C-alpha positions, -999 to 999 in steps of 0.1 A, spaced: 25 249 253 40 284 253 39 306 222 77 300 217 71 262 218 42 265 194 64 285 170 92 260 173 68 231 166 53 249 136 87 256 122 96 219 126 64 209 108 71 232 79 106 217 76 92 182 76 67 191 49 95 205 27 115 174 34 86 152 25 85 168 -10 123 165 -13 122 128 -3 94 121 -27 113 136 -56 145 118 -46 128 84 -42 111 88 -76 145 96 -92 161 65 -76 133 42 -87 135 56 -123 171 44 -125 157 9 -128 120 12 -136 110 27 -170 76 44 -170 49 35 -144 51 70 -130 16 70 -116 22 36 -99 54 49 -83 37 81 -71 8 62 -56 33 38 -39 50 68 -23 16 81 -11 10 47 6 44 48 23 39 83 36 5 73 49 19 42 65 -4 20 44 -1 -13 26 -4 -17 -12 -15 -44 -36 2 -43 -71 -19 -61 -97 -4 -69 -131 6 -97 -155 41 -112 -152 71 -93 -165 60 -58 -156 87 -53 -129 64 -55 -99 89 -73 -78 118 -51 -90 98 -20 -82 93 -30 -46 129 -41 -42 142 -9 -56 120 12 -34 132 -7 -3 168 -1 -13 162 36 -19 148 39 17 176 20 34 150 -3 51 152 -40 60 136 -58 31 121 -93 30 106 -113 2 81 -141 7 73 -162 -23 37 -173 -18 32 -209 -29 4 -235 -23 25 -253 3 35 -222 23 26 -226 59 17 -197 84 48 -204 104 69 -199 72 57 -163 74 55 -154 111 82 -177 125 83 -209 146 95 -222 180 126 -244 181 139 -265 210 173 -254 223 194 -272 250 213 -252 276 248 -267 276 255 -258 312 223 -271 327 212 -296 301 177 -281 302 157 -278 270 137 -246 263 117 -233 235 129 -203 215 109 -183 190 127 -178 157 113 -148 138 101 -153 103 105 -131 72 75 -109 83 99 -92 107 112 -66 83 103 -30 73 93 -38 38 77 -72 32 71 -82 -4 43 -108 -5 50 -121 -40 20 -137 -58 0 -134 -27 -30 -152 -42 -11 -185 -47 -14 -196 -11 -44 -210 8 -66 -188 30 -51 -203 62 -17 -189 53 -30 -157 39 -47 -152 73 -13 -152 89 -8 -117 74 -40 -103 89 -28 -95 124 6 -83 111 -11 -59 86 -37 -45 110 -19 -46 144 17 -46 132 24 -74 156 26 -112 155 12 -135 182 31 -168 186 31 -193 214 10 -170 235 34 -141 232 29 -109 213 59 -97 192 58 -61 178 70 -56 142 97 -31 136 84 3 124 79 14 97 62 -17 85 47 -22 50 33 -51 31 36 -46 -6 19 -75 -23 18 -86 -60 -9 -105 -78 -14 -118 -113 -49 -110 -124 -51 -135 -153 -38 -168 -140 -65 -186 -121 -52 -222 -119 -37 -229 -85 -47 -196 -70 -70 -186 -41 -90 -153 -42 -80 -130 -13 -106 -128 15 -125 -95 15 -112 -89 51 -76 -91 39 -83 -70 8 -98 -43 30 -65 -40 49 -46 -28 18 -48 9 16 -44 10 -22 -48 -14 -51 -24 -3 -79 -28 -17 -115 3 -20 -135 -2 -19 -173 19 -28 -203 45 -2 -212 42 20 -243 63 11 -274 90 37 -266 91 25 -230 94 -11 -240 123 -3 -264 141 15 -235 134 -15 -212 149 -39 -238 179 -17 -243 186 -12 -206 182 -48 -195 204 -62 -222 234 -40 -216 263 -44 -191 253 -14 -171 237 -21 -137 221 10 -122 230 16 -86 203 28 -62 214 51 -34 194 53 -1 178 87 4 160 82 37 163 60 68 136 44 90 137 71 117 131 100 93 104 81 74 86 77 107 88 115 112 74 121 78 45 98 85 39 117 117 36 150 98 11 135 74 -11 126 104 -7 162 117 -18 178 84 -53 193 91 -82 180 70 -110 206 68 -144 193 79 -157 200 44 -131 177 29 -137 149 54 -174 153 47 -167 150 9 -146 119 14 -172 102 36 -200 111 11 -179 97 -18 -174 64 1 -211 62 11 -221 69 -25 -207 35 -35 -231 16 -12 -265 5 -27 -292 24 -8 -306 59 -4 -272 77 -6 -259 57 -36 -248 74 -68 -269 62 -98 -239 42 -113 -234 24 -79 -271 17 -75 -271 0 -109 -238 -19 -109 -226 -24 -73 -237 -52 -50 -215 -42 -20 -199 -8 -15 -168 4 3 -168 3 41 -157 30 66 -120 21 61 -124 36 26 -134 69 41 -104 69 64 -80 61 36 -95 87 13 -87 114 39 -53 99 48 -43 94 12 -53 130 4 -31 142 33 -1 120 21 -5 133 -15 -5 169 -2 26 162 19 44 146 -12 44 180 -28 50 200 4 14 213 7 0 221 42 -36 213 33 -51 185 11 -76 194 -16 -107 179 -31 -85 170 -61 -63 150 -38 -93 130 -26 -104 123 -62 -68 114 -72 -65 86 -46 -101 75 -49 -96 48 -77 -68 31 -58 -87 33 -25 -120 21 -38 -111 -4 -66 -107 -35 -43 -136 -25 -20 -164 -27 -45 -182 -59 -55 -200 -56 -88 -232 -73 -97 -243 -94 -127 -255 -64 -146 -221 -48 -145 -206 -80 -159 -232 -82 -186 -225 -46 -196 -188 -52 -196 -181 -27 -168 -150 -32 -146 -146 -18 -111 -124 10 -125 -151 19 -151 -176 22 -123 -153 44 -102 -146 66 -132 -183 71 -138 -189 77 -101 -163 105 -100 -178 120 -131 -213 119 -115 -200 135 -83 -180 162 -101 -202 190 -87 -198 180 -51 -180 204 -28 
């Protein structure tokens, strides 16, 4: 590459970084037309989208999880598909199925694959823990390989492709815990909490009036793919990569474990956590137009990256410690790391 070409590429990357910050602000503004509060959840969702990762939204009913995903899809002008997970949902209801068609000219019957709702840019897996493991497993290949295999043929999913799933943490009857292998494919787990009193008053006022906020698209699929590319091209200093890996390894019981992990964790985060800590830090930097991620970026994405990857032991349950409690103590314990 000639110096002129390098300069042109650099200028293009600078423009894309500036555009990433603009798009983040614009998407946030569009979402806020319908969603009151939940600013941290929205920001973390935008990080997942820039990083081309999947996200799991966990919260009790009525906290606008579904509306948040629908609104975000509208603001990005992407093809949206909602799959309501129920106990009788079959794998083919997600991936698609073969049907027999007859050629009217020859009379010959042939099989044709009819694509299922997974063939979209943004797939809302609503109440994902309400369907049996066999059906949940139908998502695994799509989430990891971004492809579906049916009738011996491989079908690529349209880029960009995101699975944004919702889960109710309190209802256990008629639900199936997600397999660890599937949980690990979600980049982030995002808890959604009750709104504050003032926020709830605003929600009640907004949703009982005639006004219906209109969401305007601010980015198309092609540009989003470009922004995901610049996130990948953001350099991560070796010291930051080392910090992210050390943080992930400190969750695993053993010689490198932090004291809080050694006491309360049965199984720590795997290597995918290290990857997502670095990638999430890059995406967070891009969302504000920064050319380099910082240690603070790694720490900021750590709770959402690690929360669904730690398995706590009986002592943690006896002491009333949640996964988020352990992660908070872990970050405090590692405050001096550089």
